[in-house]
OpenMM code with the backbone's topology and positions (N, CA, C; nanometers):
from openmm import Vec3, app, unit

residues = "UNK UNK UNK UNK UNK UNK UNK UNK UNK UNK UNK UNK UNK UNK UNK UNK UNK UNK UNK UNK UNK UNK UNK UNK UNK UNK UNK UNK UNK UNK UNK UNK UNK UNK UNK UNK UNK UNK UNK UNK UNK UNK UNK UNK UNK UNK UNK UNK UNK UNK UNK UNK UNK UNK UNK UNK UNK UNK UNK UNK UNK UNK UNK UNK UNK UNK UNK UNK UNK UNK UNK UNK UNK UNK UNK UNK UNK UNK".split()
positions = [
    Vec3(0.0820, -0.1199, 0.0000),
    Vec3(0.0000, 0.0000, 0.0000),
    Vec3(0.0859, 0.1257, 0.0000),
    Vec3(0.1966, 0.1224, 0.0765),
    Vec3(0.2846, 0.2389, 0.0833),
    Vec3(0.3488, 0.2661, -0.0519),
    Vec3(0.3879, 0.1588, -0.1232),
    Vec3(0.4492, 0.1760, -0.2547),
    Vec3(0.3513, 0.2425, -0.3509),
    Vec3(0.2268, 0.1989, -0.3478),
    Vec3(0.1247, 0.2564, -0.4350),
    Vec3(0.0997, 0.4025, -0.3999),
    Vec3(0.0958, 0.4339, -0.2706),
    Vec3(0.0741, 0.5715, -0.2265),
    Vec3(0.1842, 0.6637, -0.2776),
    Vec3(0.3096, 0.6220, -0.2598),
    Vec3(0.4216, 0.7044, -0.3056),
    Vec3(0.4194, 0.7211, -0.4573),
    Vec3(0.3884, 0.6128, -0.5274),
    Vec3(0.3853, 0.6192, -0.6731),
    Vec3(0.2761, 0.7144, -0.7212),
    Vec3(0.1573, 0.7065, -0.6610),
    Vec3(0.0481, 0.7957, -0.6995),
    Vec3(0.0779, 0.9404, -0.6624),
    Vec3(0.1381, 0.9617, -0.5465),
    Vec3(0.1731, 1.0970, -0.5041),
    Vec3(0.2770, 1.1571, -0.5980),
    Vec3(0.3769, 1.0798, -0.6320),
    Vec3(0.4830, 1.1254, -0.7226),
    Vec3(0.4268, 1.1601, -0.8602),
    Vec3(0.3488, 1.0701, -0.9148),
    Vec3(0.2920, 1.0943, -1.0477),
    Vec3(0.1883, 1.2056, -1.0457),
    Vec3(0.1145, 1.2187, -0.9370),
    Vec3(0.0178, 1.3272, -0.9253),
    Vec3(0.0851, 1.4633, -0.9239),
    Vec3(0.1961, 1.4734, -0.8508),
    Vec3(0.2697, 1.6003, -0.8486),
    Vec3(0.3273, 1.6332, -0.9855),
    Vec3(0.3791, 1.5334, -1.0548),
    Vec3(0.4315, 1.5583, -1.1887),
    Vec3(0.3199, 1.5970, -1.2854),
    Vec3(0.2018, 1.5376, -1.2685),
    Vec3(0.0886, 1.5744, -1.3534),
    Vec3(0.0458, 1.7186, -1.3270),
    Vec3(0.0426, 1.7587, -1.1997),
    Vec3(0.0085, 1.8977, -1.1662),
    Vec3(0.1105, 1.9941, -1.2254),
    Vec3(0.2375, 1.9590, -1.2171),
    Vec3(0.3419, 2.0442, -1.2742),
    Vec3(0.3266, 2.0544, -1.4258),
    Vec3(0.2901, 1.9446, -1.4898),
    Vec3(0.2710, 1.9468, -1.6348),
    Vec3(0.1521, 2.0338, -1.6735),
    Vec3(0.0441, 2.0262, -1.5969),
    Vec3(-0.0737, 2.1083, -1.6246),
    Vec3(-0.0412, 2.2560, -1.6069),
    Vec3(0.0288, 2.2896, -1.4989),
    Vec3(0.0659, 2.4290, -1.4757),
    Vec3(0.1607, 2.4774, -1.5851),
    Vec3(0.2530, 2.3921, -1.6293),
    Vec3(0.3437, 2.4292, -1.7384),
    Vec3(0.2668, 2.4566, -1.8671),
    Vec3(0.1653, 2.3760, -1.8938),
    Vec3(0.0831, 2.3984, -2.0126),
    Vec3(0.0083, 2.5310, -2.0030),
    Vec3(-0.0418, 2.5646, -1.8853),
    Vec3(-0.1107, 2.6922, -1.8658),
    Vec3(-0.0142, 2.8081, -1.8877),
    Vec3(0.1075, 2.7967, -1.8343),
    Vec3(0.2089, 2.9011, -1.8538),
    Vec3(0.2375, 2.9193, -2.0027),
    Vec3(0.2578, 2.8092, -2.0714),
    Vec3(0.2852, 2.8166, -2.2146),
    Vec3(0.1716, 2.8800, -2.2915),
    Vec3(0.0494, 2.8453, -2.2568),
    Vec3(-0.0673, 2.9028, -2.3238),
    Vec3(-0.0776, 3.0525, -2.2992),
    Vec3(-0.0570, 3.0953, -2.1750),
    Vec3(-0.0630, 3.2383, -2.1428),
    Vec3(0.0449, 3.3147, -2.2190),
    Vec3(0.1675, 3.2637, -2.2145),
    Vec3(0.2763, 3.3333, -2.2834),
    Vec3(0.2549, 3.3368, -2.4343),
    Vec3(0.2105, 3.2263, -2.4903),
    Vec3(0.1866, 3.2227, -2.6340),
    Vec3(0.0763, 3.3198, -2.6722),
    Vec3(-0.0321, 3.3186, -2.5983),
    Vec3(-0.1473, 3.4026, -2.6309),
    Vec3(-0.1158, 3.5506, -2.6142),
    Vec3(-0.0528, 3.5865, -2.5037),
    Vec3(-0.0308, 3.7280, -2.4731),
    Vec3(0.0893, 3.7877, -2.5445),
    Vec3(0.1956, 3.7119, -2.5558),
    Vec3(0.3190, 3.7709, -2.6077),
    Vec3(0.3326, 3.7537, -2.7588),
    Vec3(0.3126, 3.6336, -2.8097),
    Vec3(0.3354, 3.6124, -2.9513),
    Vec3(0.2133, 3.6485, -3.0352),
    Vec3(0.0942, 3.6158, -2.9891),
    Vec3(-0.0256, 3.6507, -3.0653),
    Vec3(-0.0626, 3.7965, -3.0410),
    Vec3(-0.0558, 3.8398, -2.9138),
    Vec3(-0.0941, 3.9768, -2.8802),
    Vec3(0.0145, 4.0794, -2.9050),
    Vec3(0.1378, 4.0359, -2.9248),
    Vec3(0.2473, 4.1271, -2.9520),
    Vec3(0.2943, 4.2076, -2.8318),
    Vec3(0.2681, 4.1600, -2.7104),
    Vec3(0.3107, 4.2316, -2.5903),
    Vec3(0.4466, 4.1803, -2.5437),
    Vec3(0.5232, 4.2697, -2.4815),
    Vec3(0.6469, 4.2265, -2.4179),
    Vec3(0.6142, 4.1783, -2.2770),
    Vec3(0.7134, 4.1181, -2.2112),
    Vec3(0.6889, 4.0665, -2.0765),
    Vec3(0.6566, 4.1794, -1.9792),
    Vec3(0.7187, 4.2975, -1.9977),
    Vec3(0.6918, 4.4112, -1.9095),
    Vec3(0.5490, 4.4612, -1.9256),
    Vec3(0.4945, 4.4517, -2.0462),
    Vec3(0.3584, 4.4992, -2.0721),
    Vec3(0.2518, 4.4065, -2.0147),
    Vec3(0.2913, 4.2867, -1.9770),
    Vec3(0.1932, 4.1943, -1.9196),
    Vec3(0.1472, 4.2397, -1.7818),
    Vec3(0.2297, 4.3136, -1.7103),
    Vec3(0.1915, 4.3660, -1.5790),
    Vec3(0.1660, 4.2562, -1.4783),
    Vec3(0.0460, 4.2561, -1.4201),
    Vec3(0.0147, 4.1568, -1.3174),
    Vec3(0.0067, 4.0161, -1.3755),
    Vec3(-0.0252, 4.0039, -1.5034),
    Vec3(-0.0243, 3.8713, -1.5653),
    Vec3(0.1170, 3.8143, -1.5662),
    Vec3(0.2157, 3.9007, -1.5866),
    Vec3(0.3552, 3.8569, -1.5813),
    Vec3(0.3920, 3.8063, -1.4437),
    Vec3(0.3412, 3.8742, -1.3404),
    Vec3(0.3649, 3.8276, -1.2034),
    Vec3(0.2992, 3.6921, -1.1810),
    Vec3(0.1818, 3.6722, -1.2378),
    Vec3(0.1145, 3.5431, -1.2269),
    Vec3(0.1923, 3.4326, -1.2949),
    Vec3(0.2518, 3.4648, -1.4097),
    Vec3(0.3333, 3.3667, -1.4812),
    Vec3(0.4554, 3.3293, -1.3977),
    Vec3(0.5194, 3.4300, -1.3380),
    Vec3(0.6352, 3.4029, -1.2520),
    Vec3(0.5941, 3.3152, -1.1343),
    Vec3(0.4782, 3.3438, -1.0738),
    Vec3(0.4283, 3.2635, -0.9622),
    Vec3(0.4040, 3.1194, -1.0055),
    Vec3(0.3472, 3.0999, -1.1244),
    Vec3(0.3216, 2.9645, -1.1721),
    Vec3(0.4520, 2.8908, -1.2019),
    Vec3(0.5530, 2.9615, -1.2509),
    Vec3(0.6835, 2.8986, -1.2739),
    Vec3(0.7424, 2.8505, -1.1416),
    Vec3(0.7270, 2.9320, -1.0377),
    Vec3(0.7741, 2.8918, -0.9048),
    Vec3(0.6976, 2.7685, -0.8567),
    Vec3(0.5668, 2.7641, -0.8804),
    Vec3(0.4876, 2.6466, -0.8418),
    Vec3(0.5346, 2.5210, -0.9146),
    Vec3(0.5655, 2.5339, -1.0424),
    Vec3(0.6150, 2.4192, -1.1191),
    Vec3(0.7479, 2.3705, -1.0620),
    Vec3(0.8373, 2.4652, -1.0328),
    Vec3(0.9671, 2.4275, -0.9764),
    Vec3(0.9501, 2.3579, -0.8418),
    Vec3(0.8617, 2.4093, -0.7582),
    Vec3(0.8362, 2.3454, -0.6287),
    Vec3(0.7760, 2.2066, -0.6460),
    Vec3(0.6852, 2.1911, -0.7414),
    Vec3(0.6241, 2.0605, -0.7660),
    Vec3(0.7287, 1.9582, -0.8083),
    Vec3(0.8183, 1.9983, -0.8993),
    Vec3(0.9239, 1.9066, -0.9415),
    Vec3(1.0181, 1.8739, -0.8265),
    Vec3(1.0521, 1.9735, -0.7447),
    Vec3(1.1417, 1.9497, -0.6320),
    Vec3(1.0781, 1.8546, -0.5307),
    Vec3(0.9511, 1.8774, -0.4974),
    Vec3(0.8823, 1.7907, -0.4010),
    Vec3(0.8686, 1.6496, -0.4574),
    Vec3(0.8353, 1.6388, -0.5864),
    Vec3(0.8237, 1.5065, -0.6484),
    Vec3(0.9579, 1.4336, -0.6466),
    Vec3(1.0665, 1.5055, -0.6717),
    Vec3(1.1998, 1.4450, -0.6675),
    Vec3(1.2327, 1.3970, -0.5269),
    Vec3(1.1987, 1.4761, -0.4246),
    Vec3(1.2245, 1.4369, -0.2857),
    Vec3(1.1404, 1.3145, -0.2469),
    Vec3(1.0158, 1.3099, -0.2913),
    Vec3(0.9305, 1.1944, -0.2624),
    Vec3(0.9877, 1.0697, -0.3296),
    Vec3(1.0316, 1.0845, -0.4543),
    Vec3(1.0882, 0.9698, -0.5263),
    Vec3(1.2145, 0.9192, -0.4566),
    Vec3(1.3015, 1.0100, -0.4122),
    Vec3(1.4237, 0.9650, -0.3444),
    Vec3(1.3915, 0.9020, -0.2088),
    Vec3(1.2928, 0.9563, -0.1371),
    Vec3(1.2525, 0.8960, -0.0097),
    Vec3(1.1918, 0.7576, -0.0327),
    Vec3(1.1162, 0.7431, -0.1404),
    Vec3(1.0561, 0.6145, -0.1731),
    Vec3(1.1644, 0.5128, -0.2076),
    Vec3(1.2655, 0.5550, -0.2822),
    Vec3(1.3755, 0.4637, -0.3154),
    Vec3(1.4518, 0.4214, -0.1910),
    Vec3(1.4748, 0.5137, -0.0976),
    Vec3(1.5421, 0.4789, 0.0282),
    Vec3(1.4579, 0.3802, 0.1083),
    Vec3(1.3267, 0.3996, 0.1075),
    Vec3(1.2367, 0.3092, 0.1782),
    Vec3(1.2440, 0.1692, 0.1181),
    Vec3(1.2468, 0.1618, -0.0146),
    Vec3(1.2550, 0.0316, -0.0804),
    Vec3(1.3872, -0.0383, -0.0503),
    Vec3(1.4964, 0.0369, -0.0470),
    Vec3(1.6275, -0.0222, -0.0173),
    Vec3(1.6355, -0.0704, 0.1269),
    Vec3(1.5716, 0.0007, 0.2193),
    Vec3(1.5772, -0.0394, 0.3601),
    Vec3(1.4919, -0.1631, 0.3874),
    Vec3(1.3916, -0.1902, 0.3029),
    Vec3(1.3070, -0.3081, 0.3212),
    Vec3(1.3784, -0.4362, 0.2802),
    Vec3(1.4803, -0.4237, 0.1953),
    Vec3(1.5498, -0.5434, 0.1448),
    Vec3(1.6419, -0.6028, 0.2462),
] * unit.nanometer
topology = app.Topology()
chain = topology.addChain("A")
for resn in residues:
    res = topology.addResidue(resn, chain)
    for name in ("N", "CA", "C"):
        topology.addAtom(name, app.Element.getBySymbol(name[0]), res)
């Protein structure tokens, strides 16, 4: 049960990071390349993009820590 929990938690965090990355890409594509705005002209939307990038980085970091903790748990069971 613990192995399944860690696996689902790890994959869930990576899925959340992927979804947030897709949202970031969509916002940047829509506002900057289609709308012709620079990053400075985005204003508060630019701050939101930066916040989402930080969330993605945190999600990947937490998922990496969970994966390494899960691997240590598996090695200690042997």
